[in-house]
C-alpha positions as CSV (number, residue, x, y, z in Angstrom):
1,M,93.4,90.1,111.6
2,Y,95.1,88.2,108.8
3,F,95.8,90.0,105.5
4,D,98.7,87.9,104.2
5,N,96.7,85.6,102.0
6,A,99.2,85.7,99.1
7,A,101.6,83.9,101.5
8,T,99.1,81.3,102.5
9,T,95.4,81.0,103.2
10,P,93.5,79.4,106.1
11,L,91.7,76.1,105.4
12,N,88.1,76.7,104.4
13,K,85.2,74.7,105.6
14,G,85.1,72.4,102.6
15,A,88.8,71.6,102.9
16,M,88.5,70.8,106.6
17,E,85.5,68.6,106.1
18,A,87.1,66.7,103.3
19,I,90.3,66.1,105.2
20,Q,88.4,65.0,108.4
21,A,86.3,62.6,106.3
22,S,89.6,61.0,105.0
23,F,91.3,60.6,108.3
24,E,90.3,56.9,108.6
25,L,91.0,56.2,105.0
26,F,94.4,54.4,105.0
27,G,94.3,52.5,101.7
28,N,96.9,53.0,99.0
29,P,95.2,54.2,95.8
30,S,97.4,51.8,93.8
31,S,96.0,48.8,95.7
32,V,93.2,46.8,94.0
33,H,91.3,45.8,97.2
34,G,88.4,47.7,98.8
35,E,90.5,50.2,100.9
36,G,92.6,51.0,97.9
37,R,89.6,51.5,95.7
38,K,88.2,54.0,98.3
39,A,91.4,56.0,98.1
40,Q,91.5,55.8,94.3
41,K,88.0,57.2,94.1
42,I,89.1,60.3,96.1
43,L,92.0,60.7,93.8
44,R,89.8,60.3,90.7
45,D,87.2,62.7,92.0
46,A,89.7,65.4,92.9
47,R,91.4,65.1,89.5
48,T,88.0,65.6,87.8
49,A,87.2,68.6,90.1
50,V,90.4,70.4,89.3
51,A,90.1,69.6,85.6
52,K,86.6,71.1,85.6
53,V,87.8,74.4,86.9
54,L,90.6,74.6,84.4
55,G,88.4,73.4,81.4
56,A,90.8,70.5,81.1
57,K,90.7,66.7,80.8
58,P,91.2,64.8,84.1
59,H,94.3,62.9,82.8
60,E,95.9,66.3,82.1
61,I,96.0,66.9,85.9
62,L,99.1,65.8,87.7
63,F,99.2,66.1,91.5
64,T,102.4,67.3,93.1
65,S,103.7,68.6,96.5
66,G,103.0,72.2,95.6
67,G,103.8,75.1,93.4
68,S,107.6,74.9,93.6
69,E,107.7,71.3,92.5
70,S,105.2,72.0,89.7
71,N,107.3,74.9,88.5
72,N,110.5,72.8,88.7
73,M,109.0,69.9,86.9
74,A,107.6,72.0,84.1
75,I,110.8,73.9,83.4
76,R,113.3,71.1,83.9
77,Q,111.3,68.5,81.9
78,G,110.3,71.0,79.3
79,V,113.9,71.8,78.7
80,K,114.9,68.2,78.6
81,R,112.2,67.5,76.0
82,N,113.1,70.5,73.7
83,S,116.9,70.9,74.3
84,H,117.7,69.3,70.9
85,L,115.9,72.3,69.3
86,G,117.9,75.1,71.0
87,R,119.3,76.5,74.2
88,H,117.3,79.7,74.7
89,M,114.5,80.5,77.1
90,I,112.5,83.5,78.2
91,T,111.2,84.4,81.6
92,S,110.7,87.7,83.5
93,Q,112.6,89.6,86.2
94,I,109.6,89.3,88.6
95,E,109.1,85.6,88.7
96,H,108.8,83.5,91.9
97,P,112.1,82.1,93.2
98,S,111.1,78.6,92.2
99,V,111.3,79.8,88.6
100,L,114.2,82.2,88.8
101,N,116.5,79.9,90.7
102,V,115.8,77.1,88.2
103,M,116.7,79.5,85.4
104,K,119.9,80.5,87.1
105,H,120.8,76.8,87.5
106,L,120.2,76.2,83.8
107,E,122.3,79.2,82.9
108,K,125.3,77.4,84.6
109,K,124.5,74.4,82.4
110,G,125.0,76.5,79.3
111,F,121.4,77.6,78.5
112,E,120.8,81.3,77.6
113,I,118.0,83.0,79.5
114,T,116.3,86.3,78.6
115,Y,114.8,88.0,81.6
116,L,112.1,90.4,80.4
117,P,112.1,93.7,82.2
118,V,109.1,95.5,83.7
119,D,108.2,99.2,83.7
120,E,107.5,101.2,86.9
121,L,104.0,99.8,87.0
122,G,105.2,96.2,86.9
123,N,104.0,95.6,83.3
124,I,105.8,93.4,80.8
125,S,105.8,94.7,77.2
126,V,104.6,92.2,74.5
127,E,106.9,94.1,72.2
128,D,109.9,93.2,74.4
129,F,108.8,89.6,74.3
130,E,108.6,89.6,70.5
131,N,112.1,91.2,70.3
132,A,113.5,88.5,72.7
133,Y,111.9,85.6,70.9
134,R,114.1,83.6,68.6
135,E,113.9,80.5,66.4
136,D,115.9,78.6,69.0
137,T,113.6,79.6,72.0
138,I,112.6,76.3,73.5
139,L,110.6,77.4,76.5
140,V,108.8,80.5,77.9
141,S,108.0,80.5,81.6
142,L,105.9,83.4,83.0
143,M,103.6,83.9,86.0
144,Y,100.0,84.8,85.4
145,V,99.6,87.0,88.5
146,N,102.6,88.4,90.4
147,N,102.7,87.5,94.1
148,E,104.0,90.8,95.3
149,I,102.2,93.5,93.4
150,G,99.3,91.6,91.8
151,A,100.3,92.5,88.2
152,I,98.5,90.4,85.5
153,L,101.0,89.5,82.9
154,P,100.0,89.4,79.1
155,I,99.6,85.6,79.1
156,Q,96.9,85.5,76.5
157,E,98.9,87.7,74.0
158,I,102.1,85.7,74.5
159,G,100.2,82.4,74.3
160,E,98.7,83.4,70.9
161,R,102.2,84.3,69.6
162,L,103.6,80.9,70.7
163,R,100.8,78.8,69.0
164,N,102.1,76.6,66.2
165,T,105.8,77.1,67.3
166,Q,108.2,74.6,68.8
167,T,108.3,76.6,72.0
168,L,106.8,75.2,75.2
169,F,104.8,77.6,77.3
170,H,104.8,77.2,81.1
171,V,102.6,79.5,83.3
172,D,102.9,79.8,87.1
173,A,99.3,80.3,88.0
174,V,99.7,79.9,91.8
175,Q,98.4,83.4,92.4
176,A,95.8,83.3,89.6
177,F,93.9,80.1,90.2
178,L,90.5,80.8,91.7
179,H,91.3,84.6,91.5
180,E,91.2,84.9,87.7
181,K,89.6,82.8,84.9
182,V,92.4,80.4,83.9
183,V,91.6,78.1,80.9
184,P,95.0,76.7,79.7
185,H,93.7,75.3,76.4
186,E,92.2,78.7,75.4
187,L,95.5,80.4,76.3
188,G,97.9,78.1,74.5
189,I,99.5,76.8,77.7
190,D,101.5,73.6,77.8
191,Y,102.2,73.5,81.5
192,L,100.4,75.3,84.3
193,S,101.3,75.3,88.1
194,I,98.9,75.5,91.0
195,S,99.4,75.4,94.8
196,G,96.7,74.1,97.2
197,H,97.5,76.3,100.2
198,K,97.0,79.5,98.2
199,V,93.3,78.7,97.6
200,N,92.2,77.8,101.2
201,G,93.4,74.2,100.8
202,P,96.1,72.4,102.7
203,K,99.9,72.8,102.3
204,G,101.9,70.0,100.7
205,V,99.7,69.6,97.6
206,G,99.8,71.2,94.2
207,V,98.9,70.6,90.6
208,L,100.7,70.6,87.3
209,F,98.4,70.8,84.2
210,V,100.1,69.0,81.3
211,N,98.6,69.6,77.9
212,D,97.6,66.4,76.2
213,E,99.8,67.3,73.2
214,T,102.9,67.9,75.5
215,P,104.3,64.6,76.9
216,L,106.1,64.9,80.2
217,E,108.9,62.8,81.5
218,P,108.9,62.2,85.2
219,L,111.1,64.2,87.5
220,I,110.7,61.6,90.3
221,L,111.3,58.0,89.3
222,G,109.9,54.9,91.0
223,G,106.4,53.5,90.8
224,E,103.8,54.1,88.2
225,Q,101.6,56.7,90.0
226,E,100.1,59.6,88.2
227,E,100.1,57.8,84.9
228,K,103.9,57.1,85.3
229,R,104.6,60.9,85.5
230,R,105.3,61.2,89.2
231,A,106.4,58.3,91.3
232,G,105.4,58.0,95.0
233,T,102.2,57.2,96.8
234,E,99.8,60.1,96.5
235,N,99.0,62.5,99.3
236,I,95.3,61.5,99.6
237,L,94.6,63.7,102.6
238,G,96.0,66.8,100.9
239,I,94.4,66.0,97.6
240,A,91.0,65.5,99.3
241,G,91.5,68.8,101.0
242,L,92.2,70.5,97.7
243,K,89.1,69.1,96.2
244,G,87.1,70.3,99.2
245,A,88.6,73.8,99.0
246,I,87.6,74.4,95.4
247,E,84.1,72.8,95.3
248,N,81.2,75.2,95.1
249,H,83.6,78.0,94.1
250,D,82.0,81.1,92.7
251,L,84.7,83.1,90.9
252,E,82.5,86.2,90.1
253,R,81.1,86.4,93.6
254,E,84.5,86.1,95.2
255,V,86.1,88.7,92.9
256,R,83.4,91.2,93.7
257,H,83.9,90.6,97.4
258,I,87.7,91.0,97.2
259,K,87.4,94.1,95.0
260,R,85.1,95.6,97.7
261,L,87.8,94.9,100.4
262,E,90.5,96.4,98.3
263,R,88.4,99.5,97.6
264,G,87.7,99.8,101.3
265,V,91.4,100.0,102.1
266,L,92.1,102.5,99.3
267,D,89.1,104.7,100.2
268,A,90.2,104.8,103.9
269,L,93.8,105.8,102.9
270,T,92.6,108.4,100.5
271,Q,90.3,110.0,103.1
272,S,93.1,110.1,105.6
273,T,96.0,112.6,105.8
274,I,98.8,110.1,105.4
275,R,100.9,110.0,102.3
276,F,100.8,106.8,100.2
277,S,100.7,105.4,96.7
278,M,100.1,102.0,95.1
279,N,102.9,100.0,93.6
280,G,101.6,98.5,90.4
281,D,99.1,99.2,87.7
282,P,95.5,99.6,89.1
283,E,94.1,98.7,85.6
284,K,96.2,95.5,85.2
285,K,96.2,93.7,88.5
286,S,94.4,91.1,90.5
287,P,92.5,92.7,93.4
288,H,93.6,90.2,96.1
289,V,97.2,91.6,96.1
290,L,97.6,95.3,97.1
291,N,101.2,96.7,97.4
292,L,101.4,100.1,99.1
293,H,104.2,102.6,99.5
294,F,104.2,104.8,102.6
295,P,107.0,107.4,102.2
296,K,109.4,107.6,105.2
297,V,107.9,104.6,106.9
298,N,110.3,101.7,107.2
299,N,108.4,98.6,106.3
300,N,110.0,96.3,108.9
301,L,109.1,98.8,111.6
302,L,105.6,99.0,110.4
303,L,105.2,95.3,110.3
304,M,106.5,95.0,113.8
305,R,104.1,97.7,115.1
306,L,101.2,96.0,113.4
307,D,102.2,92.6,114.6
308,L,102.0,93.8,118.2
309,K,98.4,94.7,117.4
310,Q,97.8,91.2,116.0
311,V,97.5,92.6,112.5
312,M,99.4,90.4,109.9
313,I,100.5,91.8,106.5
314,S,103.9,91.4,104.8
315,T,106.7,93.0,102.8
316,G,106.5,90.6,100.0
317,S,107.1,87.0,99.1
318,A,106.9,84.5,101.9
319,C,109.7,82.5,100.2
320,T,112.2,85.4,100.8
321,A,110.8,86.8,104.1
322,G,113.4,85.0,106.2
323,N,116.3,87.0,104.7
324,I,117.2,90.6,104.5
325,E,117.3,90.9,100.7
326,P,115.0,93.6,99.3
327,S,112.1,92.7,97.0
328,H,113.5,91.7,93.6
329,V,110.1,92.6,92.1
330,L,110.2,96.2,93.4
331,E,113.9,96.4,92.4
332,A,112.9,95.4,88.9
333,M,110.3,98.2,88.9
334,F,112.2,101.0,90.5
335,G,115.9,100.1,90.5
336,K,118.2,98.8,93.2
337,G,118.8,101.0,96.3
338,E,115.5,103.0,95.9
339,E,114.1,104.0,99.3
340,R,110.6,103.1,98.1
341,I,111.5,99.4,98.3
342,K,112.1,99.7,102.0
343,E,108.9,101.7,102.5
344,S,106.5,99.3,100.8
345,V,104.2,96.6,102.2
346,R,101.8,94.0,100.8
347,I,98.2,93.6,101.9
348,S,96.6,90.5,100.4
349,F,93.0,89.6,100.8
350,G,91.1,86.3,101.1
351,I,87.5,85.3,100.7
352,Q,87.2,84.9,104.5
353,N,88.1,88.5,105.1
354,T,85.3,91.0,105.9
355,M,84.7,94.7,105.6
356,D,84.6,94.9,109.4
357,E,88.2,93.6,109.4
358,V,89.2,96.1,106.7
359,E,87.8,98.9,108.9
360,A,89.7,97.6,111.9
361,L,92.9,97.2,109.9
362,M,92.6,100.8,108.8
363,S,91.9,102.1,112.3
364,I,95.2,100.6,113.4
365,L,97.4,101.1,110.3
366,I,96.6,104.7,109.6
367,P,97.5,106.2,113.0
368,I,100.8,104.2,113.1
369,V,101.8,105.5,109.6
370,Q,100.7,109.0,110.5
371,E,102.7,109.0,113.7
372,I,105.9,107.9,111.9
373,Q,105.4,110.3,109.0
374,N,104.7,113.2,111.4
375,K,107.8,112.3,113.5
376,H,109.9,112.4,110.3
377,E,108.5,115.8,109.3
378,G,109.2,117.1,112.8
379,E,112.8,116.0,112.8
380,K,113.2,117.4,109.3
381,H,112.2,120.8,110.5
382,G,114.0,120.5,113.8
383,I,110.9,120.3,115.9
C-alpha cells in the first residue's frame, strides 16, 4: 500500500501508453527530416497540452529535467536579470531544498534574503510579507503547496501586491499542479515550476512556465533548443509521458476523490482510542498531503513497523529522507528540539489510491500506534 505520493507517484495508464508509443521514435526534434518531424510533433503537442492546463501560451512552456532545475533556473536567472535593481529577495522558511539552498548560495554572494516565518499551523502572514517587501526587492520565491504539511500559501494575495512592480515572482507549483487550480497569468506569476513524477508522469522531466513579459536567459548553454532558453536535445520519452499523464485530467473529480480518502483516514483515527492531531491548518491545505502527530510514537520506528507490513508513508521530504536532520518545515512551525517533530509522519494520497486501501492502512497503523502509546503509558506508571 503506497501512501507516499508527495515523494513520487506511479505512472498512470496514459503516461505508460505514451512512453511505449515513443520507444521506436529515435529522431532528434531539431532535425528537419521525417524522423525529426515526428519527434518535433510530440514536443509541440506536449507543450500545447501543458499550456492548456495552465491557461498559458505554448511558447511560455519550457521543458526541463524536473522541479529542482526549474526552481534553480527561475531564481538564478531572475536574479541575474534584476540584480541591477537591488540585492534583496523574499522566500519562506518552509520552501523545498532546491529553493532554500539556492538562496543560501546567493547569500554568500552578497544578496540579502528575508525568510518569512510561519505560525504553528504553517501559515504565512501577508502582513509579514508586506513588512518585508522593499523597493530593492528583486525577486520573491514561494511554493504554492507545501510538500510536508500541504499548506496552501497566499500566492494570489502576494501576486496582486507584486503587480506593476519591478519584482519578479517565482512560484514552486510542484505540489500544486493537478491538485489545485493554477493559472499563472491570473496570479501575476512570472516563473512557475512543475515536476512530471509528482503527477503520475515519469521522472527526469519538468516544466518552467516563463511569462511572455519576462525574458529568460539560459542556464544551460549550447544549441538552440527550447527557443534558445535551454540547450540540449529534449527528453522526448519523458515529455511524451508527461503529456500522457495529464491528458483527460479532471481536477474537480480527483480533488473530490482525494478529499474522501483524507476524510477516511481522519474519521478512522477519530473513532479509535489513539492520541493524534494534524500538523497544519485544515482550512488552508491541499487534501493530498496529510501530516499527523502521534504523541510518544517515534516516527522512524513507526515507519519501520509499517514497512514490514508493506505500508509506505514517510516522515517528510524525499529530498532529505536520506539524512538524520529533522524536518525544517516542522521546526519552523514548532521550534527546534520539539518532540512533536520526531513524532510526526506524512501520509500523501494519489488518484490511484482507493478507500479499500485507506481502510487497510488504518487497520494496520492504528494497532501499531496504540501498542506503542499503551507501552509508554505502562512504563510511565511503572506497569
